[in-house]
Structure formats: C-alpha cells, structure tokens
C-alpha positions as CSV (number, residue, x, y, z in Angstrom):
1,X,-47.2,-6.0,45.1
2,X,-46.0,-8.0,42.1
3,X,-45.5,-11.7,42.5
4,X,-42.0,-12.9,42.6
5,X,-40.8,-14.3,39.3
6,X,-38.2,-16.4,40.9
7,X,-40.8,-18.8,42.2
8,X,-42.6,-19.2,38.9
9,X,-39.7,-19.0,36.5
10,X,-38.0,-22.3,35.8
11,X,-34.3,-22.4,36.6
12,X,-31.9,-23.8,34.1
13,X,-28.7,-25.3,35.5
14,X,-25.9,-26.2,33.2
15,X,-23.9,-29.3,33.9
16,X,-20.4,-28.5,35.2
17,X,-18.7,-30.0,32.1
18,X,-20.8,-27.8,29.8
19,X,-20.0,-24.6,31.8
20,X,-16.3,-25.5,31.7
21,X,-16.4,-26.1,27.9
22,X,-18.2,-22.8,27.5
23,X,-15.5,-21.0,29.4
24,X,-12.8,-22.7,27.3
25,X,-14.6,-21.7,24.1
26,X,-14.9,-18.1,25.3
27,X,-11.2,-18.0,26.2
28,X,-10.2,-19.4,22.9
29,X,-12.3,-16.8,21.0
30,X,-10.7,-14.0,23.1
31,X,-7.2,-15.3,22.4
32,X,-7.8,-15.6,18.6
33,X,-9.2,-12.0,18.5
34,X,-6.2,-10.7,20.5
35,X,-3.7,-12.2,18.0
36,X,-5.3,-11.7,14.5
37,X,-3.4,-13.1,11.6
38,X,-0.9,-10.7,10.0
39,X,-2.4,-8.6,7.2
40,X,-1.9,-9.8,3.6
41,X,0.4,-7.7,1.5
42,X,-1.0,-6.8,-1.9
43,X,0.9,-8.1,-4.9
44,X,3.4,-5.5,-6.1
45,X,2.5,-3.4,-9.1
46,X,4.9,-2.0,-11.7
47,X,4.6,0.5,-14.4
48,X,6.9,2.1,-17.0
49,X,6.2,5.8,-17.4
50,X,7.1,8.4,-19.9
51,X,6.7,12.0,-18.7
52,X,6.3,14.7,-21.3
53,X,6.6,18.5,-21.0
54,X,9.4,20.7,-19.6
55,X,10.9,17.9,-17.6
56,X,14.6,18.1,-18.3
57,X,16.9,20.6,-16.7
58,X,14.4,21.3,-13.9
59,X,15.6,18.8,-11.2
60,X,12.9,16.3,-12.3
61,X,15.0,13.1,-12.0
62,X,16.4,13.9,-8.6
63,X,12.9,14.9,-7.4
64,X,11.6,11.6,-8.8
65,X,14.3,9.6,-6.9
66,X,13.5,11.5,-3.6
67,X,9.7,11.1,-4.0
68,X,9.8,7.4,-5.0
69,X,12.1,6.6,-2.1
70,X,9.8,8.5,0.3
71,X,6.9,6.3,-0.9
72,X,8.9,3.1,-0.6
73,X,9.0,2.4,-4.3
74,X,11.8,0.6,-6.2
75,X,12.8,1.3,-9.8
76,X,14.7,3.9,-11.8
77,X,14.4,7.2,-13.7
78,X,16.3,8.6,-16.6
79,X,16.3,11.3,-19.3
80,X,15.6,10.3,-22.9
81,X,17.2,11.9,-25.9
82,X,13.7,13.0,-27.2
83,X,13.4,15.4,-24.2
84,X,11.1,13.2,-22.1
85,X,11.8,11.5,-18.8
86,X,11.3,7.7,-18.4
87,X,10.8,5.9,-15.1
88,X,10.0,2.4,-13.8
89,X,8.0,2.4,-10.6
90,X,7.5,-0.8,-8.6
91,X,6.0,-1.5,-5.2
92,X,2.7,-1.3,-3.3
93,X,-0.1,-0.7,-5.7
94,X,-1.6,2.2,-3.7
95,X,1.8,4.0,-3.6
96,X,2.5,3.4,-7.3
97,X,-0.9,4.9,-8.1
98,X,-0.1,7.8,-5.8
99,X,3.1,8.5,-7.7
100,X,1.2,8.2,-11.1
101,X,-1.9,10.2,-10.3
102,X,-0.8,12.8,-7.8
103,X,3.0,13.3,-7.8
104,X,4.3,12.9,-11.4
105,X,1.6,15.1,-13.0
106,X,2.9,18.0,-10.9
107,X,6.6,17.3,-10.6
108,X,9.1,19.7,-9.0
109,X,8.3,23.4,-9.0
110,X,10.2,24.3,-12.2
111,X,8.6,21.5,-14.2
112,X,5.6,21.8,-16.6
113,X,4.3,18.3,-17.1
114,X,2.0,17.9,-20.2
115,X,1.5,14.1,-20.1
116,X,2.2,11.0,-18.0
117,X,2.0,7.9,-20.2
118,X,2.1,4.6,-18.1
119,X,2.4,1.1,-19.5
120,X,2.5,-2.2,-17.5
121,X,5.9,-3.6,-16.4
122,X,7.2,-6.5,-14.4
123,X,7.7,-5.8,-10.6
124,X,11.2,-5.4,-9.3
125,X,12.7,-6.7,-6.1
126,X,12.2,-4.1,-3.4
127,X,15.8,-4.5,-2.3
128,X,17.0,-2.9,-5.5
129,X,15.8,0.5,-4.2
130,X,15.2,3.5,-6.6
131,X,18.0,4.9,-8.7
132,X,18.9,7.5,-11.3
133,X,20.1,6.0,-14.6
134,X,22.1,7.7,-17.4
135,X,20.3,9.2,-20.4
136,X,19.1,6.6,-22.9
C-alpha cells in the first residue's frame, strides 16, 4: 500500500477575509467579462470615384445607389458630360473598400467598366444617405 499523502502534506488554510476577497475578485472578473465594453467604430472613410467605360445608359447610377445603400454607405452618384460616372462614397472603411474593389469594377450586367479611379474625400454625415445627382 502507498502511504497516505494527507498525513504528510502540509495543509494550507486561507484566512476567512482572504477567501472572501478572493471570491469578490472572481465575481468582479466574471461580471466584467460578461459585459465587455462596446466595440469601437472605425473612423469613416470617404473617396471620390470616377468610373470609366460603358457606364452611361446601362442602369449604372441606379445600380450604384442600390448597392451603396445595401452596404450602408452615404454619398452620391452622377453622370459626367465626358461619358464617365462620378461618385462619392462615405462610411465604414471595409464597406467603402468593398464597393471600390469588388462592386464598382463589375457594375451592373450591361456595363463594361475599364477603370475605377479613386481619390480621397471628406466623410459625409451618415444621415445624408446615398442619392443620385443630376449630370455635371
């Protein structure tokens, strides 16, 4: 048989005040992990974009309004007299990047985009929404 370890091992007893303080600390830690601070919103990003190709007369502006609103962006879109489409996109940086890199280069089915030329812009108030402007 093996000798009993309880007889040879020293026993450690915590004072009552220390045990209570330990329980309070554990409860506080559990409460803080249950209610984490709200996530920080990234600073809004805005870009002015000129889209070249066959982009007029193919539902491009209406498609841009629908797509931008679906992504929660604010801004505007309009035709330009030189045959391009111009847009201002403002909002969450990941969603602006999504519009720039994945949506605008493809456009609606009848479009044939040859270039998307972005430049920095000042962010808009999200309450402005996304609109279609007259030709400039």
